[in-house]
C-alpha positions in Angstrom: -200.0 -0.2 306.3 -197.0 -2.9 305.1 -194.4 -4.3 307.9 -191.0 -2.6 308.3 -188.3 -4.9 307.0 -185.9 -5.8 309.0 -182.9 -3.9 308.3 -179.4 -5.8 307.0 -176.6 -2.5 308.0 -173.4 -3.0 309.0 -171.1 -0.9 310.7 -166.9 -1.8 310.4 -165.3 -2.4 314.0 -162.1 -2.7 311.4 -161.1 -1.8 307.8 -158.1 -2.6 305.3 -158.0 -1.4 301.5 -158.1 -3.5 298.7 -156.7 -3.3 295.6 -159.1 -2.8 292.9 -159.3 -1.8 288.8 -158.6 2.1 288.1 -161.9 3.8 286.9 -163.0 7.0 286.9 -165.0 6.2 290.0 -162.1 5.3 292.2 -158.6 6.7 290.1 -157.0 5.7 292.9 -157.6 2.1 292.1 -158.1 1.3 296.0 -160.6 0.5 298.6 -161.3 -0.1 301.9 -163.3 -3.0 302.6 -165.0 -4.3 306.2 -162.7 -6.3 308.2 -164.2 -7.3 311.4 -168.3 -7.4 310.2 -170.7 -6.5 313.3 -174.1 -5.7 313.1 -175.7 -3.3 314.1 -180.0 -3.8 316.0 -182.0 -5.0 314.5 -180.0 -6.9 311.6 -180.1 -10.4 309.6 -177.6 -13.0 309.1 -178.1 -15.0 306.3 -176.2 -18.3 306.1 -173.5 -16.2 303.7 -173.4 -14.0 305.8 -172.6 -15.8 308.8 -169.7 -17.8 306.8 -168.1 -14.3 305.9 -168.0 -13.1 309.3 -166.5 -16.2 310.6 -163.8 -16.0 307.3 -162.9 -12.5 307.9 -163.1 -12.3 312.0 -160.2 -10.4 313.3 -158.6 -13.3 315.1 -156.0 -11.6 317.4 -157.3 -11.2 321.6 -159.9 -14.8 320.8 -160.4 -16.6 323.9 -160.7 -20.0 322.9 -162.3 -22.9 324.7 -160.2 -25.7 326.4 -158.4 -28.7 323.9 -158.9 -30.9 326.5 -159.5 -34.3 325.2 -163.4 -35.0 325.5 -163.1 -38.5 324.2 -165.0 -37.0 320.5 -163.6 -37.3 316.9 -164.0 -34.2 316.3 -163.8 -32.3 320.1 -161.6 -29.7 319.2 -162.5 -29.6 315.2 -164.6 -26.5 316.5 -162.9 -24.4 318.7 -162.2 -21.7 316.4 -165.6 -21.4 315.2 -166.9 -21.4 319.4 -164.3 -18.4 320.0 -165.2 -16.5 317.6 -169.2 -16.5 318.1 -168.5 -16.4 321.2 -166.9 -13.5 321.1 -169.3 -11.7 318.4 -172.0 -12.4 320.7 -170.3 -11.0 324.3 -169.5 -7.9 321.9 -173.1 -7.7 321.0 -174.4 -8.1 323.8 -171.6 -6.6 326.8 -172.3 -7.1 330.6 -171.0 -5.1 333.3 -169.0 -6.6 336.2 -169.8 -9.0 338.7 -171.5 -10.3 335.5 -168.9 -11.9 333.9 -169.1 -13.0 329.7 -170.3 -16.0 328.0 -167.4 -18.6 328.3 -166.2 -20.7 325.5 -165.8 -23.6 327.7 -170.5 -23.6 328.4 -170.6 -23.6 324.6 -168.2 -26.3 323.7 -169.1 -27.9 327.1 -173.4 -27.5 326.0 -172.0 -28.6 322.0 -170.2 -31.9 323.9 -173.3 -32.7 325.6 -175.8 -32.4 323.4 -174.4 -34.4 320.0 -170.9 -35.4 321.1 -169.9 -32.9 317.9 -171.6 -35.2 315.2 -173.3 -33.0 312.6 -176.1 -35.2 311.8 -177.1 -37.2 315.2 -180.1 -39.4 315.1 -182.8 -37.4 317.2 -186.3 -36.8 316.0 -186.8 -33.5 317.8 -183.5 -31.6 317.3 -181.0 -31.1 314.4 -177.4 -30.5 314.4 -174.2 -30.1 316.3 -175.7 -28.3 319.1 -179.3 -30.3 318.4 -181.7 -27.3 317.8 -185.4 -28.0 317.8 -187.8 -26.8 314.8 -189.2 -24.4 316.9 -186.2 -22.3 318.1 -185.4 -22.3 314.3 -188.4 -20.4 313.9 -187.7 -18.2 316.9 -184.4 -17.0 315.7 -185.9 -15.4 312.3 -189.1 -14.3 313.5 -189.2 -10.3 313.3 -192.1 -10.3 316.1 -190.5 -13.2 318.3 -188.9 -13.1 321.3 -185.2 -13.4 319.9 -186.2 -10.3 317.1 -183.4 -7.9 318.6 -181.0 -10.1 316.1 -182.3 -12.4 314.1 -181.1 -14.6 311.5 -182.6 -15.1 307.7 -183.6 -17.9 305.4 -182.1 -20.6 307.6 -183.5 -23.9 306.8 -183.5 -27.0 309.0 -181.2 -28.8 307.2 -178.7 -26.0 307.4 -178.7 -26.1 311.1 -176.4 -29.6 309.8 -173.4 -27.2 308.9 -171.3 -26.7 311.8 -170.2 -22.9 310.4 -174.4 -22.1 311.1 -175.4 -24.0 313.9 -173.0 -22.6 316.1 -174.0 -19.1 315.2 -177.5 -19.5 316.2 -176.6 -21.9 319.0 -174.6 -19.1 320.6 -177.1 -16.4 319.9 -179.5 -18.7 321.1 -177.4 -19.1 324.5 -178.2 -15.2 325.3 -181.5 -15.0 324.3 -181.6 -18.0 327.7 -179.6 -16.1 329.6 -181.9 -13.3 329.6 -185.3 -15.7 329.6 -183.6 -17.4 333.0 -183.0 -14.1 334.5 -186.4 -13.4 334.0 -187.4 -16.8 335.5 -184.7 -16.7 338.4 -185.1 -12.9 339.4 -181.5 -13.1 339.3 -178.2 -13.7 336.6 -178.2 -18.0 336.0 -175.4 -20.3 336.7 -173.7 -21.8 333.6 -175.6 -24.7 334.8 -179.0 -22.9 334.8 -178.6 -21.7 331.5 -177.8 -24.9 330.2 -180.6 -26.1 332.0 -183.0 -23.1 330.0 -180.9 -24.3 326.8 -182.3 -27.7 327.0 -185.6 -26.4 328.4 -185.7 -28.0 331.4 -185.0 -25.1 334.2 -188.1 -25.2 335.7 -188.2 -28.9 334.9 -189.5 -31.1 337.9 -188.2 -34.3 337.0 -185.0 -35.9 337.8 -184.2 -35.6 334.0 -182.4 -32.6 334.8 -179.6 -34.3 336.5 -179.1 -36.5 333.7 -179.2 -33.6 331.4 -176.8 -32.0 332.9 -174.5 -35.0 333.7 -172.5 -34.8 330.5 -172.7 -30.8 330.6 -170.6 -30.8 333.8 -168.1 -33.7 332.6 -166.9 -32.0 329.7 -166.9 -28.7 331.4 -164.6 -30.3 333.9 -162.6 -31.3 331.9 -162.5 -27.6 329.6 -161.3 -26.0 332.9 -158.4 -28.4 333.8 -156.6 -27.7 330.4 
């Protein structure tokens, strides 16, 4: 039997009217279009859909990462994009108290530690502002893989150099890494443990763990002193 194709359905959270040409099908000249698009379980997002969602996302009530100077040229350039995708996935994967939703400062501090907000840092093993590896990109698009409950489609390696694509993929991967870290630890991970899992170092026995966290800690502490 052929494998079931992944659905691409959306459910509108907010809607708004749009004026269109009057026709036999639409004599009123008004149609209702999605405002805040949210995917249903098992769906996929393409590069163009990622950009569409970010463009149309309802900004009211968003929690933005701190705007403290992280000594990076573009350190505050992606604050809104980060806020949008953290909010999107916090609503996609809600938690109950005492667990806390993902903090936008964690994502911003991670990106700063990975690339200093450079969109194409020199690294043969990872790509783009969030330093996503080729293997991770495959996992995020594999309908039979570990992230199959929410996937991306037709994202190429070169697309990871675009923050509009890399930031939502990295945020989605953090939510997956929270699950794998919790499985390894037998409890919910701390923010630093989550970052180590993202970097593939949670169970590492080497001193590289400390050095890998150093820049993240510096960034996170600065953001919390806003």
